[in-house]
C-alpha positions as CSV (number, residue, x, y, z in Angstrom):
1,M,-1.4,8.9,49.0
2,T,-1.1,5.4,50.4
3,S,1.5,4.6,53.1
4,A,3.2,2.4,50.5
5,Q,3.8,5.4,48.3
6,A,4.9,7.7,51.1
7,M,8.5,8.2,52.0
8,I,7.5,10.0,55.1
9,R,4.2,9.5,56.9
10,F,3.1,11.0,60.2
11,D,0.0,9.4,61.7
12,A,-1.6,11.3,64.7
13,V,1.8,12.3,66.0
14,S,2.0,14.2,69.3
15,K,5.1,15.2,71.3
16,R,4.8,16.2,74.9
17,Y,7.8,17.2,76.9
18,V,8.4,16.7,80.6
19,G,6.5,19.4,82.5
20,G,3.4,19.2,80.2
21,S,4.5,21.3,77.3
22,E,3.0,19.9,74.1
23,A,5.2,20.7,71.0
24,L,3.1,18.8,68.5
25,S,-0.5,17.7,68.6
26,G,-2.1,15.1,66.4
27,V,0.0,15.8,63.3
28,D,-0.9,13.9,60.1
29,F,0.8,14.3,56.7
30,S,2.6,12.3,54.0
31,L,5.5,13.2,51.8
32,A,6.4,11.1,48.8
33,G,9.8,10.4,47.2
34,G,10.4,13.2,44.6
35,E,8.1,15.6,46.4
36,M,9.1,18.9,48.1
37,A,7.2,20.7,50.9
38,F,7.9,23.7,53.0
39,L,7.5,23.6,56.8
40,T,6.4,27.0,58.2
41,G,5.1,28.4,61.5
42,H,5.9,31.0,64.2
43,S,8.8,30.6,66.5
44,G,7.9,27.8,68.9
45,A,5.3,26.3,66.6
46,G,6.9,22.9,66.6
47,K,9.1,23.0,63.4
48,S,12.3,22.0,65.2
49,T,10.5,19.3,67.1
50,L,9.1,17.8,63.9
51,L,12.6,17.8,62.3
52,K,14.1,16.2,65.4
53,L,11.5,13.5,65.3
54,L,12.5,12.7,61.7
55,M,16.2,12.6,62.8
56,V,15.3,10.4,65.8
57,M,16.8,13.0,68.1
58,E,13.3,12.9,69.8
59,R,10.7,10.2,70.0
60,P,6.9,10.8,69.6
61,S,4.7,10.6,72.7
62,L,1.8,9.4,70.7
63,G,1.2,8.3,67.1
64,S,3.6,6.7,64.5
65,I,6.2,8.1,62.1
66,L,6.8,5.8,59.1
67,V,9.9,6.4,56.9
68,N,10.1,4.2,53.9
69,G,7.6,1.9,55.6
70,H,9.5,1.6,58.9
71,N,8.3,3.0,62.2
72,I,11.2,5.1,63.3
73,G,9.7,5.9,66.7
74,R,10.4,2.3,67.7
75,L,13.9,2.1,66.3
76,P,16.4,0.4,68.7
77,A,19.3,2.8,69.5
78,R,21.8,0.6,67.7
79,Q,19.9,1.0,64.4
80,I,19.6,4.8,64.5
81,P,23.0,5.5,62.9
82,Y,22.1,3.2,60.0
83,Y,18.7,4.9,59.6
84,R,20.3,8.4,59.5
85,R,22.4,7.4,56.5
86,Q,19.3,7.9,54.3
87,L,18.9,11.4,55.6
88,G,20.7,14.5,54.3
89,V,20.5,17.5,56.7
90,V,21.2,21.1,55.8
91,F,21.5,23.8,58.6
92,Q,21.3,27.5,58.5
93,D,24.7,28.0,60.0
94,H,26.5,25.5,57.7
95,R,28.3,23.7,60.7
96,L,31.5,23.3,58.6
97,L,34.8,22.4,60.2
98,T,36.9,25.5,59.6
99,D,40.2,23.7,60.2
100,R,39.6,21.2,57.3
101,T,39.3,21.6,53.6
102,V,36.1,21.6,51.6
103,F,36.9,18.1,50.5
104,D,37.4,16.9,54.0
105,N,34.1,18.4,55.2
106,I,32.1,16.8,52.4
107,A,33.9,13.5,52.8
108,L,32.9,13.0,56.4
109,P,29.6,11.1,55.9
110,L,31.4,8.8,53.5
111,Q,34.3,8.1,55.8
112,V,31.9,7.2,58.6
113,S,30.3,4.7,56.2
114,G,33.6,3.1,55.5
115,L,33.8,3.7,51.8
116,R,37.1,3.3,49.9
117,S,39.2,6.5,49.3
118,S,38.8,6.3,45.6
119,E,35.0,6.1,45.9
120,I,35.0,9.0,48.4
121,A,37.0,11.2,46.0
122,K,34.6,10.4,43.1
123,R,31.5,11.2,45.1
124,V,32.9,14.4,46.7
125,R,33.8,15.8,43.3
126,A,30.4,14.8,41.9
127,A,28.7,16.5,44.8
128,L,30.7,19.7,44.4
129,S,29.9,19.7,40.7
130,A,26.2,19.3,41.5
131,V,26.2,22.5,43.7
132,G,28.4,24.5,41.2
133,L,31.6,24.4,43.2
134,A,33.8,22.1,41.0
135,G,37.5,22.7,41.8
136,F,36.9,23.9,45.4
137,E,38.2,20.8,47.1
138,S,41.3,22.3,48.6
139,K,39.8,25.6,49.8
140,R,39.0,26.3,53.5
141,P,35.5,27.2,54.5
142,L,36.5,30.6,55.9
143,A,37.8,31.6,52.4
144,L,34.3,31.1,51.0
145,S,31.3,33.5,50.8
146,G,28.2,32.7,52.8
147,G,26.5,31.3,49.8
148,E,29.4,29.1,48.9
149,Q,29.6,27.8,52.5
150,Q,25.9,26.9,52.3
151,R,26.6,25.1,49.0
152,V,29.3,23.1,50.7
153,G,26.8,22.2,53.4
154,I,24.4,21.0,50.8
155,A,27.1,19.0,49.1
156,R,27.9,17.3,52.4
157,A,24.2,16.6,53.0
158,V,23.7,14.8,49.6
159,V,27.1,13.2,49.0
160,H,25.9,9.9,50.4
161,K,22.9,9.9,48.1
162,P,20.1,10.2,50.7
163,R,16.5,9.4,50.1
164,I,15.4,12.4,52.2
165,V,16.8,15.9,52.5
166,L,15.8,18.0,55.6
167,A,16.8,21.7,55.5
168,D,16.4,24.0,58.5
169,E,16.2,27.6,57.4
170,P,18.8,27.0,54.7
171,T,18.5,30.5,53.2
172,G,18.1,32.4,56.5
173,N,21.5,34.3,56.1
174,L,21.4,34.7,52.3
175,D,20.2,37.5,50.0
176,P,17.2,36.8,47.7
177,E,19.3,35.9,44.6
178,L,21.4,33.4,46.5
179,S,18.3,32.0,48.2
180,A,16.8,31.4,44.7
181,E,20.0,29.6,43.6
182,I,19.9,27.3,46.7
183,M,16.2,26.5,46.1
184,T,17.1,25.5,42.5
185,L,19.5,22.9,44.0
186,F,16.8,21.5,46.2
187,Q,14.4,21.3,43.2
188,R,17.1,19.3,41.3
189,F,17.3,16.8,44.1
190,Q,13.5,16.6,44.2
191,Q,13.4,15.8,40.5
192,S,15.9,13.0,41.0
193,G,13.4,11.3,43.4
194,V,14.5,12.7,46.7
195,A,11.9,13.7,49.3
196,V,12.7,17.3,50.4
197,M,11.4,19.2,53.4
198,V,12.5,22.8,53.9
199,A,11.7,24.6,57.2
200,T,11.6,28.3,56.4
201,H,10.2,31.8,57.2
202,D,11.0,33.1,53.7
203,V,7.6,34.0,52.2
204,E,9.1,34.9,48.8
205,L,10.9,31.6,48.6
206,I,7.6,29.8,49.2
207,R,5.7,32.0,46.7
208,R,8.2,31.3,43.9
209,A,8.4,27.6,44.4
210,N,4.6,27.0,44.7
211,C,5.0,23.7,46.6
212,R,2.9,22.2,49.4
213,V,3.1,24.2,52.7
214,L,2.9,22.3,56.0
215,H,2.0,25.1,58.4
216,L,2.4,24.6,62.2
217,D,0.5,26.8,64.7
218,H,1.1,25.9,68.3
219,G,1.8,22.3,67.4
220,R,-1.2,21.8,65.1
221,L,-0.7,21.3,61.4
222,S,-2.6,22.6,58.4
223,E,-1.8,22.3,54.7
224,Q,-2.0,24.4,51.6
225,V,-0.5,24.6,48.2
226,G,1.8,27.7,47.7
227,Y,1.5,30.7,49.9
228,E,-1.6,32.7,50.4
């Protein structure tokens, strides 16, 4: 894969924290638009650091990270909010605002972008329909099941039509059936041309999907297809 084809490209990326702890060491990989990969590894292997680098919550100590051809490690602080608009991020704990409706939670990224109310309403309903929650706009998060809350989190992550979706243990609190349903949603986004990276410890999820696996071991990366 050439850098022109890659949506995400890590070139010899290392991240060392103050005090000498090296979270990532010489990481190289590419991920294309319309491709999905799993990010795996033991606790402390560097998965969270890698995701934080992609979100520009951290900067690499060495190497370069190209996203859509742009070196995000050198982004000026004022450009970071604009860069993040092409990301959709899904968390294990949903991070929904419980005092607001489902509609309000999903609308937040669009309100930040300054879209018109009519366009926001259209996109929120489309996102809810995409995750199988049409008609849930007026419900409150605490009235939903865990699986439904995760779907709302996914709808919020994709409502602004991101080019990249990052998911951090998105099925960690769900049973196998619900986990499979969530993965089906990610595969739909992948098929529409979105680059999807899922950090997970769920071995069965990886086996069923049979995608590339980016495995971190003490900050060093190896790759395989599927789970062995």
